[in-house]
N, C-alpha and C positions, 0 to 999 in steps of 0.2 A: 729573676724570680717573680717580680711584680707583673711582668709581662705574661708569664705563664698563668698566673692567677686570673688574668683577664681573658686569655685565649681559651683555656679549658672550658669554662662555662659556655663560651660562644660555640665551640665545637660540639658540645653536648646538645645545644639548642638546634644547631644546624643538622646534626644527625637525626634528631626527632623529625625534622621537616622532610628529610629525604627518605625516611623509612615509612613510606605510605602503607596503605593496606592492600597494595597490589592493584590499584585502580587504573594503572596505566599512565599514559602521558597526560590525561585530562586533569589529574589531581583529584578526581572523584573517588570516594571509597569504593572498593570492590563489593559486589553483591555477595552477601553471605547466605549460604544455604542453611536454612533452619528446618529441622524435621517438623512436620505438621503435628500439632498436639493430638494425642489420642484421648478419647473420652475415658475418664476414670470411672470405674464402677461405683455405684452408690454404696455407702457404708452398709455393711451387713449388720442388721440389728436382730438379735434373736427374739422371737416372739415371747412375750412375757406371760407365759402360762404360769410363771412363778407365783405361787400362792393365790391364784385366782384373780390376779390383777389384769390379765390380758383383756384388752378391749374396753376396760372401764373408762367412763367419761370422768372428767375432772369433778363434775358435780356429784357423781355417784361415789367417788372415793372420798370426797370431802364429807358427804353424808355419813359414810361408814367410819371414817377415821378422824374426822375433824380437820381443822386447818393444819398444814404442815408447819414445822418449826422454821423452815426456810423455803422460799420460792425463788427460782431464777427463770426469767422469761426471755426468750429470744424470738426472732421472727419464725413463726410456725412451730415453735417447740417450747416446752417448759420442763424444768426439773424441780421436783418437790423432795424435800428432805424430812424424814420422820426419825424420831429417836435422838441418838447422839448422847444420851445420858448413861446408857449401860455399856455393854461390850461392843455394840455395833450401831451403825447408822444405816437407815434404809433410804435408798435413792430411787425415786420413781420418775420415769421419763415419759412425757406426753408429746405426741406429734399430731399436727392437724390432719384430719382425714380430708378426702376430696370435698366433703361438705363443710369443711372448716371446723368440725367438732374435735376438740382435743381429747384423744384417747391414749391410754397406756399402751406403750409398745415394748417397754423393757423395764425391769426392776432389778436392783442389785443391793446386796448387803456389803457394807464396808467395815471391817474386812470380811471376806468370805466369798464374794462373787454372786453369780446369778442363778446358782442351783436352786431349784424350787424349795427344797428342804431348808437350805440356809436362809433364803428370803423369808420363809414362813417362821422360822425360829427367831430371826431378827425382829420381825413384826411383833411376835409374841413378847419378846423381851422389851419392846418399846410400849407394851400395853395395848396393842391394837388387836381387835377381834379377828379371827380367821375369816377369810372371804371365800364364797363359793365361786368356782370357775364359771365364767360366762359361756353359755353354749350358743 
């Protein structure tokens, strides 16, 4: 029995050595064919015509609504949060344009979504004045 306890692990290790990856006699691993990565499309962000926010710069929104209750910044993007005291929270997303100016590309009410009426009602419940669409 003791002899079996020594032989079984040795057989398992030997089996691992002989079960190569199909590289042939050289002991080198076989080349594995991996499909070329395909370019994934950029995320689709609906234009934020919601409540006149589309295209607003961060400075313009700050002048109209004041400082947000929360800001989150990442490379080339920012998320501002307004409200949160009533029945909804308004999230406004900025992305850097080609000229590196942060402009609103999307806004949504949580809960509710990005429908223009929902966003406008959420902004109103947060005490924010209505905005005129930028043309």
